[in-house]
N, CA, C, O and the ligand as a Tripos MOL2 file, in Angstrom:
@<TRIPOS>MOLECULE
protein
  305   303    77     0     0
PROTEIN
NO_CHARGES

@<TRIPOS>ATOM
      1 N         -23.3720  -15.4690   -3.2830 N.3       1 MET1
      2 CA        -22.0840  -15.1110   -3.8810 C.3       1 MET1
      3 C         -22.2530  -14.8730   -5.3780 C.2       1 MET1
      4 O         -23.2620  -15.2450   -5.9760 O.2       1 MET1
      5 N         -21.2710  -14.2650   -5.9440 N.am      2 GLY2
      6 CA        -21.3080  -14.0170   -7.3670 C.3       2 GLY2
      7 C         -21.9120  -12.6660   -7.6960 C.2       2 GLY2
      8 O         -22.6240  -12.0620   -6.8940 O.2       2 GLY2
      9 N         -21.6110  -12.2220   -8.8770 N.am      3 LEU3
     10 CA        -22.1020  -10.9310   -9.3320 C.3       3 LEU3
     11 C         -23.2460  -11.1420  -10.3070 C.2       3 LEU3
     12 O         -23.2660  -12.1080  -11.0700 O.2       3 LEU3
     13 N         -24.1950  -10.2250  -10.2680 N.am      4 THR4
     14 CA        -25.2210  -10.2440  -11.2920 C.3       4 THR4
     15 C         -24.6290   -9.7080  -12.5910 C.2       4 THR4
     16 O         -23.5230   -9.1670  -12.6050 O.2       4 THR4
     17 N         -25.3720   -9.8620  -13.6750 N.am      5 ALA5
     18 CA        -24.8870   -9.3640  -14.9650 C.3       5 ALA5
     19 C         -24.6570   -7.8580  -14.9080 C.2       5 ALA5
     20 O         -23.6780   -7.3490  -15.4530 O.2       5 ALA5
     21 N         -25.5600   -7.1570  -14.2490 N.am      6 ASP6
     22 CA        -25.4040   -5.7100  -14.1350 C.3       6 ASP6
     23 C         -24.1780   -5.3560  -13.3030 C.2       6 ASP6
     24 O         -23.4310   -4.4380  -13.6400 O.2       6 ASP6
     25 N         -23.9790   -6.0920  -12.2140 N.am      7 GLU7
     26 CA        -22.8320   -5.8250  -11.3600 C.3       7 GLU7
     27 C         -21.5220   -6.1210  -12.0820 C.2       7 GLU7
     28 O         -20.5340   -5.4050  -11.9210 O.2       7 GLU7
     29 N         -21.5300   -7.1860  -12.8780 N.am      8 LEU8
     30 CA        -20.3230   -7.5250  -13.6280 C.3       8 LEU8
     31 C         -20.0110   -6.4350  -14.6430 C.2       8 LEU8
     32 O         -18.8610   -6.0290  -14.8040 O.2       8 LEU8
     33 N         -21.0520   -5.9680  -15.3250 N.am      9 ARG9
     34 CA        -20.8410   -4.9090  -16.3140 C.3       9 ARG9
     35 C         -20.2880   -3.6570  -15.6340 C.2       9 ARG9
     36 O         -19.3610   -3.0260  -16.1430 O.2       9 ARG9
     37 N         -20.8520   -3.3070  -14.5000 N.am     10 THR10
     38 CA        -20.3710   -2.1410  -13.7640 C.3      10 THR10
     39 C         -18.9480   -2.3650  -13.2770 C.2      10 THR10
     40 O         -18.1330   -1.4420  -13.2810 O.2      10 THR10
     41 N         -18.6500   -3.5870  -12.8580 N.am     11 SER11
     42 CA        -17.3050   -3.8950  -12.3840 C.3      11 SER11
     43 C         -16.2800   -3.6930  -13.4900 C.2      11 SER11
     44 O         -15.1890   -3.1780  -13.2460 O.2      11 SER11
     45 N         -16.6300   -4.0980  -14.6980 N.am     12 LEU12
     46 CA        -15.7000   -3.9420  -15.8140 C.3      12 LEU12
     47 C         -15.4720   -2.4630  -16.1220 C.2      12 LEU12
     48 O         -14.3740   -2.0630  -16.5090 O.2      12 LEU12
     49 N         -16.5120   -1.6610  -15.9480 N.am     13 GLU13
     50 CA        -16.3580   -0.2130  -16.1390 C.3      13 GLU13
     51 C         -15.4500    0.3680  -15.0600 C.2      13 GLU13
     52 O         -14.6040    1.2200  -15.3340 O.2      13 GLU13
     53 N         -15.6380   -0.1020  -13.8360 N.am     14 VAL14
     54 CA        -14.7990    0.3670  -12.7320 C.3      14 VAL14
     55 C         -13.3390   -0.0020  -12.9850 C.2      14 VAL14
     56 O         -12.4420    0.8120  -12.7690 O.2      14 VAL14
     57 N         -13.1070   -1.2320  -13.4430 N.am     15 ILE15
     58 CA        -11.7420   -1.6870  -13.7220 C.3      15 ILE15
     59 C         -11.1250   -0.8540  -14.8410 C.2      15 ILE15
     60 O          -9.9600   -0.4660  -14.7630 O.2      15 ILE15
     61 N         -11.9060   -0.5840  -15.8760 N.am     16 ALA16
     62 CA        -11.3980    0.2150  -16.9930 C.3      16 ALA16
     63 C         -11.0250    1.6130  -16.5280 C.2      16 ALA16
     64 O         -10.0040    2.1640  -16.9410 O.2      16 ALA16
     65 N         -11.8590    2.1840  -15.6650 N.am     17 ALA17
     66 CA        -11.5760    3.5240  -15.1500 C.3      17 ALA17
     67 C         -10.3240    3.5030  -14.2880 C.2      17 ALA17
     68 O          -9.4950    4.4100  -14.3500 O.2      17 ALA17
     69 N         -10.2010    2.4550  -13.4830 N.am     18 TRP18
     70 CA         -9.0370    2.3360  -12.5930 C.3      18 TRP18
     71 C          -7.7460    2.1670  -13.3950 C.2      18 TRP18
     72 O          -6.7010    2.7020  -13.0230 O.2      18 TRP18
     73 N          -7.8290    1.4140  -14.5060 N.am     19 ARG19
     74 CA         -6.6340    1.2050  -15.3270 C.3      19 ARG19
     75 C          -6.1990    2.5020  -16.0000 C.2      19 ARG19
     76 O          -5.0080    2.7170  -16.2210 O.2      19 ARG19
     77 N          -7.1560    3.3640  -16.3260 N.am     20 SER20
     78 CA         -6.7950    4.6250  -16.9650 C.3      20 SER20
     79 C          -6.2810    5.6260  -15.9480 C.2      20 SER20
     80 O          -5.5110    6.5260  -16.2850 O.2      20 SER20
     81 N          -6.7120    5.4680  -14.6900 N.am     21 ASP21
     82 CA         -6.2570    6.3820  -13.6330 C.3      21 ASP21
     83 C          -6.3760    5.6820  -12.2860 C.2      21 ASP21
     84 O          -7.4300    5.7250  -11.6510 O.2      21 ASP21
     85 N          -5.2770    5.0250  -11.8420 N.am     22 PRO22
     86 CA         -5.3290    4.2460  -10.5960 C.3      22 PRO22
     87 C          -5.6030    5.0820   -9.3560 C.2      22 PRO22
     88 O          -5.8770    4.5270   -8.2920 O.2      22 PRO22
     89 N          -5.5350    6.3890   -9.4680 N.am     23 ASP23
     90 CA         -5.7060    7.2360   -8.2850 C.3      23 ASP23
     91 C          -7.1420    7.7020   -8.0740 C.2      23 ASP23
     92 O          -7.4470    8.3340   -7.0620 O.2      23 ASP23
     93 N          -8.0240    7.3940   -9.0200 N.am     24 ILE24
     94 CA         -9.3870    7.8810   -8.8640 C.3      24 ILE24
     95 C         -10.1170    7.0840   -7.7880 C.2      24 ILE24
     96 O          -9.7540    5.9480   -7.4810 O.2      24 ILE24
     97 N         -11.1340    7.6910   -7.2320 N.am     25 SER25
     98 CA        -11.9760    7.0120   -6.2560 C.3      25 SER25
     99 C         -12.9660    6.1180   -6.9960 C.2      25 SER25
    100 O         -13.6040    6.5370   -7.9620 O.2      25 SER25
    101 N         -13.0790    4.8790   -6.5220 N.am     26 LEU26
    102 CA        -13.9500    3.9170   -7.1910 C.3      26 LEU26
    103 C         -15.2120    3.6730   -6.3770 C.2      26 LEU26
    104 O         -15.1830    3.6340   -5.1470 O.2      26 LEU26
    105 N         -16.3110    3.5130   -7.0870 N.am     27 ASN27
    106 CA        -17.5810    3.2190   -6.4270 C.3      27 ASN27
    107 C         -17.8890    1.7300   -6.5390 C.2      27 ASN27
    108 O         -17.6470    1.1020   -7.5700 O.2      27 ASN27
    109 N         -18.4180    1.1930   -5.4740 N.am     28 CYS28
    110 CA        -18.7720   -0.2230   -5.4460 C.3      28 CYS28
    111 C         -19.8220   -0.5230   -6.5150 C.2      28 CYS28
    112 O         -20.8080    0.2040   -6.6310 O.2      28 CYS28
    113 N         -19.6190   -1.5910   -7.3010 N.am     29 PRO29
    114 CA        -20.6010   -1.9340   -8.3290 C.3      29 PRO29
    115 C         -21.9090   -2.4730   -7.7530 C.2      29 PRO29
    116 O         -22.9010   -2.5820   -8.4740 O.2      29 PRO29
    117 N         -21.9230   -2.8080   -6.4800 N.am     30 ARG30
    118 CA        -23.1260   -3.3690   -5.8630 C.3      30 ARG30
    119 C         -23.9210   -2.3140   -5.0940 C.2      30 ARG30
    120 O         -25.1310   -2.1870   -5.2840 O.2      30 ARG30
    121 N         -23.2470   -1.5610   -4.2300 N.am     31 CYS31
    122 CA        -23.9780   -0.6210   -3.3800 C.3      31 CYS31
    123 C         -23.6900    0.8280   -3.7340 C.2      31 CYS31
    124 O         -24.3690    1.7260   -3.2380 O.2      31 CYS31
    125 N         -22.6800    1.0800   -4.5960 N.am     32 GLY32
    126 CA        -22.4170    2.4370   -5.0390 C.3      32 GLY32
    127 C         -21.5830    3.2570   -4.0860 C.2      32 GLY32
    128 O         -21.3060    4.4240   -4.3610 O.2      32 GLY32
    129 N         -21.1740    2.6780   -2.9710 N.am     33 THR33
    130 CA        -20.3710    3.4050   -2.0010 C.3      33 THR33
    131 C         -18.9700    3.6630   -2.5520 C.2      33 THR33
    132 O         -18.3610    2.7840   -3.1610 O.2      33 THR33
    133 N         -18.4740    4.8600   -2.3340 N.am     34 ALA34
    134 CA        -17.1050    5.1740   -2.7350 C.3      34 ALA34
    135 C         -16.1250    4.4570   -1.8160 C.2      34 ALA34
    136 O         -16.4450    4.1240   -0.6740 O.2      34 ALA34
    137 N         -14.9320    4.2280   -2.3350 N.am     35 GLY35
    138 CA        -13.9020    3.6190   -1.5200 C.3      35 GLY35
    139 C         -13.7150    2.1390   -1.7880 C.2      35 GLY35
    140 O         -13.1530    1.4170   -0.9640 O.2      35 GLY35
    141 N         -14.1870    1.6870   -2.9380 N.am     36 LEU36
    142 CA        -13.9910    0.2970   -3.3230 C.3      36 LEU36
    143 C         -12.5040   -0.0180   -3.4030 C.2      36 LEU36
    144 O         -11.7260    0.7670   -3.9460 O.2      36 LEU36
    145 N         -12.1130   -1.1590   -2.8670 N.am     37 ALA37
    146 CA        -10.7240   -1.6050   -2.9440 C.3      37 ALA37
    147 C         -10.5620   -2.5190   -4.1420 C.2      37 ALA37
    148 O         -11.3000   -3.4920   -4.3030 O.2      37 ALA37
    149 N          -9.5860   -2.1960   -4.9830 N.am     38 LEU38
    150 CA         -9.3670   -2.9850   -6.1930 C.3      38 LEU38
    151 C          -7.9120   -3.4210   -6.2320 C.2      38 LEU38
    152 O          -7.0110   -2.5980   -6.0730 O.2      38 LEU38
    153 N          -7.6790   -4.7020   -6.4430 N.am     39 ALA39
    154 CA         -6.3220   -5.2320   -6.5100 C.3      39 ALA39
    155 C          -6.1420   -5.9990   -7.8070 C.2      39 ALA39
    156 O          -6.9750   -6.8250   -8.1800 O.2      39 ALA39
    157 N          -5.0520   -5.7140   -8.4800 N.am     40 ASP40
    158 CA         -4.7260   -6.3990   -9.7350 C.3      40 ASP40
    159 C          -3.9580   -7.6720   -9.3980 C.2      40 ASP40
    160 O          -2.8470   -7.6130   -8.8700 O.2      40 ASP40
    161 N          -4.5490   -8.8130   -9.7030 N.am     41 ARG41
    162 CA         -3.8940  -10.0990   -9.4410 C.3      41 ARG41
    163 C          -3.7240  -10.8640  -10.7360 C.2      41 ARG41
    164 O          -3.8480  -12.0880  -10.7750 O.2      41 ARG41
    165 N          -3.4420  -10.1340  -11.7830 N.am     42 SER42
    166 CA         -3.3890  -10.7250  -13.1070 C.3      42 SER42
    167 C          -2.1950  -11.6360  -13.2820 C.2      42 SER42
    168 O          -1.1460  -11.4570  -12.6630 O.2      42 SER42
    169 N          -2.3860  -12.6200  -14.1450 N.am     43 ALA43
    170 CA         -1.3230  -13.5270  -14.5500 C.3      43 ALA43
    171 C          -1.1100  -13.3440  -16.0420 C.2      43 ALA43
    172 O          -1.4290  -14.2230  -16.8430 O.2      43 ALA43
    173 N          -0.5730  -12.2080  -16.3970 N.am     44 ARG44
    174 CA         -0.3690  -11.9030  -17.8140 C.3      44 ARG44
    175 C           0.7110  -12.8030  -18.3920 C.2      44 ARG44
    176 O           1.6110  -13.1920  -17.6480 O.2      44 ARG44
    177 N           0.6780  -13.1570  -19.6700 N.am     45 PRO45
    178 CA         -0.2940  -12.6760  -20.6560 C.3      45 PRO45
    179 C          -1.5260  -13.5670  -20.7750 C.2      45 PRO45
    180 O          -2.2580  -13.4690  -21.7600 O.2      45 PRO45
    181 N          -1.7630  -14.4150  -19.8140 N.am     46 TYR46
    182 CA         -2.8070  -15.4170  -19.9830 C.3      46 TYR46
    183 C          -4.1810  -14.9200  -19.5770 C.2      46 TYR46
    184 O          -5.1770  -15.2280  -20.2320 O.2      46 TYR46
    185 N          -4.2360  -14.1600  -18.5100 N.am     47 ALA47
    186 CA         -5.5280  -13.7090  -18.0180 C.3      47 ALA47
    187 C          -5.3230  -12.5250  -17.1020 C.2      47 ALA47
    188 O          -4.2300  -12.2950  -16.5840 O.2      47 ALA47
    189 N          -6.3780  -11.7910  -16.9150 N.am     48 GLU48
    190 CA         -6.3680  -10.7040  -15.9470 C.3      48 GLU48
    191 C          -7.3570  -11.0310  -14.8490 C.2      48 GLU48
    192 O          -8.4840  -11.4560  -15.1040 O.2      48 GLU48
    193 N          -6.9120  -10.8250  -13.6280 N.am     49 TRP49
    194 CA         -7.7570  -11.0450  -12.4610 C.3      49 TRP49
    195 C          -7.7620   -9.7720  -11.6330 C.2      49 TRP49
    196 O          -6.7180   -9.1780  -11.3620 O.2      49 TRP49
    197 N          -8.9370   -9.3770  -11.2450 N.am     50 TYR50
    198 CA         -9.0540   -8.1990  -10.3910 C.3      50 TYR50
    199 C          -9.9150   -8.5530   -9.1920 C.2      50 TYR50
    200 O         -11.0040   -9.1100   -9.3280 O.2      50 TYR50
    201 N          -9.4070   -8.2210   -8.0280 N.am     51 HIS51
    202 CA        -10.1560   -8.4740   -6.8020 C.3      51 HIS51
    203 C         -10.8120   -7.1850   -6.3450 C.2      51 HIS51
    204 O         -10.1500   -6.1620   -6.1710 O.2      51 HIS51
    205 N         -12.1320   -7.2480   -6.1500 N.am     52 LEU52
    206 CA        -12.8960   -6.0900   -5.7050 C.3      52 LEU52
    207 C         -13.4330   -6.3660   -4.3100 C.2      52 LEU52
    208 O         -14.0080   -7.4230   -4.0500 O.2      52 LEU52
    209 N         -13.2400   -5.4040   -3.4190 N.am     53 ALA53
    210 CA        -13.7480   -5.5580   -2.0590 C.3      53 ALA53
    211 C         -14.3550   -4.2480   -1.5980 C.2      53 ALA53
    212 O         -13.7870   -3.1760   -1.8090 O.2      53 ALA53
    213 N         -15.5210   -4.3460   -0.9630 N.am     54 CYS54
    214 CA        -16.2180   -3.1740   -0.4640 C.3      54 CYS54
    215 C         -16.5430   -3.3850    0.9990 C.2      54 CYS54
    216 O         -17.1440   -4.3910    1.3760 O.2      54 CYS54
    217 N         -16.1360   -2.4190    1.8250 N.am     55 ALA55
    218 CA        -16.4280   -2.5140    3.2540 C.3      55 ALA55
    219 C         -17.8810   -2.1920    3.5410 C.2      55 ALA55
    220 O         -18.4150   -2.5730    4.5830 O.2      55 ALA55
    221 N         -18.5240   -1.4880    2.6120 N.am     56 GLY56
    222 CA        -19.8900   -1.0510    2.8470 C.3      56 GLY56
    223 C         -20.8960   -2.1850    2.8140 C.2      56 GLY56
    224 O         -21.7390   -2.2970    3.7040 O.2      56 GLY56
    225 N         -20.8130   -3.0340    1.7830 N.am     57 CYS57
    226 CA        -21.8110   -4.0860    1.6210 C.3      57 CYS57
    227 C         -21.2040   -5.4740    1.7500 C.2      57 CYS57
    228 O         -21.9210   -6.4720    1.6730 O.2      57 CYS57
    229 N         -19.8900   -5.5500    1.9460 N.am     58 GLY58
    230 CA        -19.2680   -6.8490    2.0930 C.3      58 GLY58
    231 C         -18.9240   -7.5250    0.7840 C.2      58 GLY58
    232 O         -18.5860   -8.7090    0.7630 O.2      58 GLY58
    233 N         -19.0080   -6.7750   -0.3190 N.am     59 LEU59
    234 CA        -18.6270   -7.3270   -1.6180 C.3      59 LEU59
    235 C         -17.1970   -7.8460   -1.5590 C.2      59 LEU59
    236 O         -16.2990   -7.1640   -1.0650 O.2      59 LEU59
    237 N         -16.9950   -9.0470   -2.0620 N.am     60 ASP60
    238 CA        -15.6660   -9.6540   -2.0750 C.3      60 ASP60
    239 C         -15.6280  -10.5960   -3.2570 C.2      60 ASP60
    240 O         -15.9320  -11.7830   -3.1320 O.2      60 ASP60
    241 N         -15.2530  -10.0590   -4.4070 N.am     61 GLU61
    242 CA        -15.3530  -10.8210   -5.6380 C.3      61 GLU61
    243 C         -14.0830  -10.6750   -6.4650 C.2      61 GLU61
    244 O         -13.4180   -9.6400   -6.4270 O.2      61 GLU61
    245 N         -13.7580  -11.7220   -7.2110 N.am     62 THR62
    246 CA        -12.6530  -11.6720   -8.1510 C.3      62 THR62
    247 C         -13.2070  -11.7100   -9.5690 C.2      62 THR62
    248 O         -13.9880  -12.5950   -9.9190 O.2      62 THR62
    249 N         -12.7990  -10.7500  -10.3710 N.am     63 ILE63
    250 CA        -13.2600  -10.6440  -11.7450 C.3      63 ILE63
    251 C         -12.1890  -11.2240  -12.6590 C.2      63 ILE63
    252 O         -11.0210  -10.8460  -12.5650 O.2      63 ILE63
    253 N         -12.5740  -12.1240  -13.5260 N.am     64 HIS64
    254 CA        -11.6490  -12.7610  -14.4590 C.3      64 HIS64
    255 C         -11.8880  -12.2250  -15.8580 C.2      64 HIS64
    256 O         -13.0070  -12.2740  -16.3680 O.2      64 HIS64
    257 N         -10.8360  -11.7160  -16.4750 N.am     65 ILE65
    258 CA        -10.9240  -11.2280  -17.8520 C.3      65 ILE65
    259 C          -9.9670  -12.0500  -18.7020 C.2      65 ILE65
    260 O          -8.7570  -11.8440  -18.6180 O.2      65 ILE65
    261 N         -10.4650  -12.9720  -19.5190 N.am     66 PRO66
    262 CA         -9.5880  -13.7860  -20.3530 C.3      66 PRO66
    263 C          -8.8740  -12.9190  -21.3850 C.2      66 PRO66
    264 O          -9.4640  -12.0010  -21.9540 O.2      66 PRO66
    265 N          -7.6200  -13.2160  -21.6160 N.am     67 LEU67
    266 CA         -6.8760  -12.5130  -22.6510 C.3      67 LEU67
    267 C          -6.7940  -13.3940  -23.8830 C.2      67 LEU67
    268 O          -7.2820  -14.5230  -23.8910 O.2      67 LEU67
    269 N          -6.1740  -12.8650  -24.9160 N.am     68 GLY68
    270 CA         -5.9810  -13.6690  -26.0950 C.3      68 GLY68
    271 C          -6.7700  -13.2140  -27.3030 C.2      68 GLY68
    272 O          -6.7450  -13.8740  -28.3420 O.2      68 GLY68
    273 N          -7.4660  -12.1060  -27.1870 N.am     69 SER69
    274 CA         -8.1170  -11.5750  -28.3750 C.3      69 SER69
    275 C          -7.0390  -11.1280  -29.3550 C.2      69 SER69
    276 O          -5.9660  -10.6930  -28.9360 O.2      69 SER69
    277 N          -7.3100  -11.2290  -30.6440 N.am     70 PRO70
    278 CA         -6.2630  -10.9220  -31.6480 C.3      70 PRO70
    279 C          -5.6730   -9.5260  -31.4920 C.2      70 PRO70
    280 O          -4.4880   -9.3200  -31.7520 O.2      70 PRO70
    281 N          -6.4840   -8.5770  -31.0740 N.am     71 THR71
    282 CA         -5.9670   -7.2150  -30.9790 C.3      71 THR71
    283 C          -5.0430   -7.0470  -29.7940 C.2      71 THR71
    284 O          -4.2990   -6.0690  -29.7240 O.2      71 THR71
    285 N          -5.0780   -7.9950  -28.8450 N.am     72 MET72
    286 CA         -4.2420   -7.8690  -27.6690 C.3      72 MET72
    287 C          -3.1700   -8.9510  -27.6120 C.2      72 MET72
    288 O          -2.5250   -9.1250  -26.5780 O.2      72 MET72
    289 N          -2.9710   -9.6770  -28.7070 N.am     73 GLY73
    290 CA         -2.0800  -10.8150  -28.6700 C.3      73 GLY73
    291 C          -0.7300  -10.5770  -29.3220 C.2      73 GLY73
    292 O          -0.0680  -11.5280  -29.7380 O.2      73 GLY73
    293 N          -0.3210   -9.3390  -29.4160 N.am     74 ASP74
    294 CA          0.9380   -9.0060  -30.0910 C.3      74 ASP74
    295 C           2.0810   -8.9970  -29.1000 C.2      74 ASP74
    296 O           2.3980   -7.9630  -28.5110 O.2      74 ASP74
    297 N           2.7010  -10.1590  -28.9160 N.am     75 PHE75
    298 CA          3.7760  -10.2640  -27.9480 C.3      75 PHE75
    299 C           5.1250  -10.5210  -28.6140 C.2      75 PHE75
    300 O           6.0000  -11.1330  -28.0020 O.2      75 PHE75
    301 N           5.3070  -10.0770  -29.8300 N.am     76 ASP76
    302 CA          6.5810  -10.2320  -30.4990 C.3      76 ASP76
    303 C           7.6220   -9.3500  -29.8380 C.2      76 ASP76
    304 O           8.7780   -9.3370  -30.2600 O.2      76 ASP76
    305 ZN        -20.5180   -2.1790   -1.7250 Zn       77 ZN77
@<TRIPOS>BOND
     1     1     2 1
     2     2     3 1
     3     3     4 2
     4     3     5 am
     5     5     6 1
     6     6     7 1
     7     7     8 2
     8     7     9 am
     9     9    10 1
    10    10    11 1
    11    11    12 2
    12    11    13 am
    13    13    14 1
    14    14    15 1
    15    15    16 2
    16    15    17 am
    17    17    18 1
    18    18    19 1
    19    19    20 2
    20    19    21 am
    21    21    22 1
    22    22    23 1
    23    23    24 2
    24    23    25 am
    25    25    26 1
    26    26    27 1
    27    27    28 2
    28    27    29 am
    29    29    30 1
    30    30    31 1
    31    31    32 2
    32    31    33 am
    33    33    34 1
    34    34    35 1
    35    35    36 2
    36    35    37 am
    37    37    38 1
    38    38    39 1
    39    39    40 2
    40    39    41 am
    41    41    42 1
    42    42    43 1
    43    43    44 2
    44    43    45 am
    45    45    46 1
    46    46    47 1
    47    47    48 2
    48    47    49 am
    49    49    50 1
    50    50    51 1
    51    51    52 2
    52    51    53 am
    53    53    54 1
    54    54    55 1
    55    55    56 2
    56    55    57 am
    57    57    58 1
    58    58    59 1
    59    59    60 2
    60    59    61 am
    61    61    62 1
    62    62    63 1
    63    63    64 2
    64    63    65 am
    65    65    66 1
    66    66    67 1
    67    67    68 2
    68    67    69 am
    69    69    70 1
    70    70    71 1
    71    71    72 2
    72    71    73 am
    73    73    74 1
    74    74    75 1
    75    75    76 2
    76    75    77 am
    77    77    78 1
    78    78    79 1
    79    79    80 2
    80    79    81 am
    81    81    82 1
    82    82    83 1
    83    83    84 2
    84    83    85 am
    85    85    86 1
    86    86    87 1
    87    87    88 2
    88    87    89 am
    89    89    90 1
    90    90    91 1
    91    91    92 2
    92    91    93 am
    93    93    94 1
    94    94    95 1
    95    95    96 2
    96    95    97 am
    97    97    98 1
    98    98    99 1
    99    99   100 2
   100    99   101 am
   101   101   102 1
   102   102   103 1
   103   103   104 2
   104   103   105 am
   105   105   106 1
   106   106   107 1
   107   107   108 2
   108   107   109 am
   109   109   110 1
   110   110   111 1
   111   111   112 2
   112   111   113 am
   113   113   114 1
   114   114   115 1
   115   115   116 2
   116   115   117 am
   117   117   118 1
   118   118   119 1
   119   119   120 2
   120   119   121 am
   121   121   122 1
   122   122   123 1
   123   123   124 2
   124   123   125 am
   125   125   126 1
   126   126   127 1
   127   127   128 2
   128   127   129 am
   129   129   130 1
   130   130   131 1
   131   131   132 2
   132   131   133 am
   133   133   134 1
   134   134   135 1
   135   135   136 2
   136   135   137 am
   137   137   138 1
   138   138   139 1
   139   139   140 2
   140   139   141 am
   141   141   142 1
   142   142   143 1
   143   143   144 2
   144   143   145 am
   145   145   146 1
   146   146   147 1
   147   147   148 2
   148   147   149 am
   149   149   150 1
   150   150   151 1
   151   151   152 2
   152   151   153 am
   153   153   154 1
   154   154   155 1
   155   155   156 2
   156   155   157 am
   157   157   158 1
   158   158   159 1
   159   159   160 2
   160   159   161 am
   161   161   162 1
   162   162   163 1
   163   163   164 2
   164   163   165 am
   165   165   166 1
   166   166   167 1
   167   167   168 2
   168   167   169 am
   169   169   170 1
   170   170   171 1
   171   171   172 2
   172   171   173 am
   173   173   174 1
   174   174   175 1
   175   175   176 2
   176   175   177 am
   177   177   178 1
   178   178   179 1
   179   179   180 2
   180   179   181 am
   181   181   182 1
   182   182   183 1
   183   183   184 2
   184   183   185 am
   185   185   186 1
   186   186   187 1
   187   187   188 2
   188   187   189 am
   189   189   190 1
   190   190   191 1
   191   191   192 2
   192   191   193 am
   193   193   194 1
   194   194   195 1
   195   195   196 2
   196   195   197 am
   197   197   198 1
   198   198   199 1
   199   199   200 2
   200   199   201 am
   201   201   202 1
   202   202   203 1
   203   203   204 2
   204   203   205 am
   205   205   206 1
   206   206   207 1
   207   207   208 2
   208   207   209 am
   209   209   210 1
   210   210   211 1
   211   211   212 2
   212   211   213 am
   213   213   214 1
   214   214   215 1
   215   215   216 2
   216   215   217 am
   217   217   218 1
   218   218   219 1
   219   219   220 2
   220   219   221 am
   221   221   222 1
   222   222   223 1
   223   223   224 2
   224   223   225 am
   225   225   226 1
   226   226   227 1
   227   227   228 2
   228   227   229 am
   229   229   230 1
   230   230   231 1
   231   231   232 2
   232   231   233 am
   233   233   234 1
   234   234   235 1
   235   235   236 2
   236   235   237 am
   237   237   238 1
   238   238   239 1
   239   239   240 2
   240   239   241 am
   241   241   242 1
   242   242   243 1
   243   243   244 2
   244   243   245 am
   245   245   246 1
   246   246   247 1
   247   247   248 2
   248   247   249 am
   249   249   250 1
   250   250   251 1
   251   251   252 2
   252   251   253 am
   253   253   254 1
   254   254   255 1
   255   255   256 2
   256   255   257 am
   257   257   258 1
   258   258   259 1
   259   259   260 2
   260   259   261 am
   261   261   262 1
   262   262   263 1
   263   263   264 2
   264   263   265 am
   265   265   266 1
   266   266   267 1
   267   267   268 2
   268   267   269 am
   269   269   270 1
   270   270   271 1
   271   271   272 2
   272   271   273 am
   273   273   274 1
   274   274   275 1
   275   275   276 2
   276   275   277 am
   277   277   278 1
   278   278   279 1
   279   279   280 2
   280   279   281 am
   281   281   282 1
   282   282   283 1
   283   283   284 2
   284   283   285 am
   285   285   286 1
   286   286   287 1
   287   287   288 2
   288   287   289 am
   289   289   290 1
   290   290   291 1
   291   291   292 2
   292   291   293 am
   293   293   294 1
   294   294   295 1
   295   295   296 2
   296   295   297 am
   297   297   298 1
   298   298   299 1
   299   299   300 2
   300   299   301 am
   301   301   302 1
   302   302   303 1
   303   303   304 2
@<TRIPOS>SUBSTRUCTURE
     1 MET1         2 RESIDUE 1 A MET
     2 GLY2         6 RESIDUE 1 A GLY
     3 LEU3        10 RESIDUE 1 A LEU
     4 THR4        14 RESIDUE 1 A THR
     5 ALA5        18 RESIDUE 1 A ALA
     6 ASP6        22 RESIDUE 1 A ASP
     7 GLU7        26 RESIDUE 1 A GLU
     8 LEU8        30 RESIDUE 1 A LEU
     9 ARG9        34 RESIDUE 1 A ARG
    10 THR10       38 RESIDUE 1 A THR
    11 SER11       42 RESIDUE 1 A SER
    12 LEU12       46 RESIDUE 1 A LEU
    13 GLU13       50 RESIDUE 1 A GLU
    14 VAL14       54 RESIDUE 1 A VAL
    15 ILE15       58 RESIDUE 1 A ILE
    16 ALA16       62 RESIDUE 1 A ALA
    17 ALA17       66 RESIDUE 1 A ALA
    18 TRP18       70 RESIDUE 1 A TRP
    19 ARG19       74 RESIDUE 1 A ARG
    20 SER20       78 RESIDUE 1 A SER
    21 ASP21       82 RESIDUE 1 A ASP
    22 PRO22       86 RESIDUE 1 A PRO
    23 ASP23       90 RESIDUE 1 A ASP
    24 ILE24       94 RESIDUE 1 A ILE
    25 SER25       98 RESIDUE 1 A SER
    26 LEU26      102 RESIDUE 1 A LEU
    27 ASN27      106 RESIDUE 1 A ASN
    28 CYS28      110 RESIDUE 1 A CYS
    29 PRO29      114 RESIDUE 1 A PRO
    30 ARG30      118 RESIDUE 1 A ARG
    31 CYS31      122 RESIDUE 1 A CYS
    32 GLY32      126 RESIDUE 1 A GLY
    33 THR33      130 RESIDUE 1 A THR
    34 ALA34      134 RESIDUE 1 A ALA
    35 GLY35      138 RESIDUE 1 A GLY
    36 LEU36      142 RESIDUE 1 A LEU
    37 ALA37      146 RESIDUE 1 A ALA
    38 LEU38      150 RESIDUE 1 A LEU
    39 ALA39      154 RESIDUE 1 A ALA
    40 ASP40      158 RESIDUE 1 A ASP
    41 ARG41      162 RESIDUE 1 A ARG
    42 SER42      166 RESIDUE 1 A SER
    43 ALA43      170 RESIDUE 1 A ALA
    44 ARG44      174 RESIDUE 1 A ARG
    45 PRO45      178 RESIDUE 1 A PRO
    46 TYR46      182 RESIDUE 1 A TYR
    47 ALA47      186 RESIDUE 1 A ALA
    48 GLU48      190 RESIDUE 1 A GLU
    49 TRP49      194 RESIDUE 1 A TRP
    50 TYR50      198 RESIDUE 1 A TYR
    51 HIS51      202 RESIDUE 1 A HIS
    52 LEU52      206 RESIDUE 1 A LEU
    53 ALA53      210 RESIDUE 1 A ALA
    54 CYS54      214 RESIDUE 1 A CYS
    55 ALA55      218 RESIDUE 1 A ALA
    56 GLY56      222 RESIDUE 1 A GLY
    57 CYS57      226 RESIDUE 1 A CYS
    58 GLY58      230 RESIDUE 1 A GLY
    59 LEU59      234 RESIDUE 1 A LEU
    60 ASP60      238 RESIDUE 1 A ASP
    61 GLU61      242 RESIDUE 1 A GLU
    62 THR62      246 RESIDUE 1 A THR
    63 ILE63      250 RESIDUE 1 A ILE
    64 HIS64      254 RESIDUE 1 A HIS
    65 ILE65      258 RESIDUE 1 A ILE
    66 PRO66      262 RESIDUE 1 A PRO
    67 LEU67      266 RESIDUE 1 A LEU
    68 GLY68      270 RESIDUE 1 A GLY
    69 SER69      274 RESIDUE 1 A SER
    70 PRO70      278 RESIDUE 1 A PRO
    71 THR71      282 RESIDUE 1 A THR
    72 MET72      286 RESIDUE 1 A MET
    73 GLY73      290 RESIDUE 1 A GLY
    74 ASP74      294 RESIDUE 1 A ASP
    75 PHE75      298 RESIDUE 1 A PHE
    76 ASP76      302 RESIDUE 1 A ASP
    77 ZN77       305 GROUP 0 **** ****
């Protein structure tokens, strides 16, 4: 279980691409197969959680992105 550093980095790129265009086809960060399922399970403003699932290789991982960086903390 768990993602390697490379897989995590790729996952973050996939999430960034999905956030800019939720309709694009996503490739699995582990096996590269198109059709990755991504679900936003974030608990804003505290953290972002993304669930990634791939039918091709059985990937089933939740990515946690902590929030609270100064540039993203403007909730006035
Ligand atoms: Zn896969």
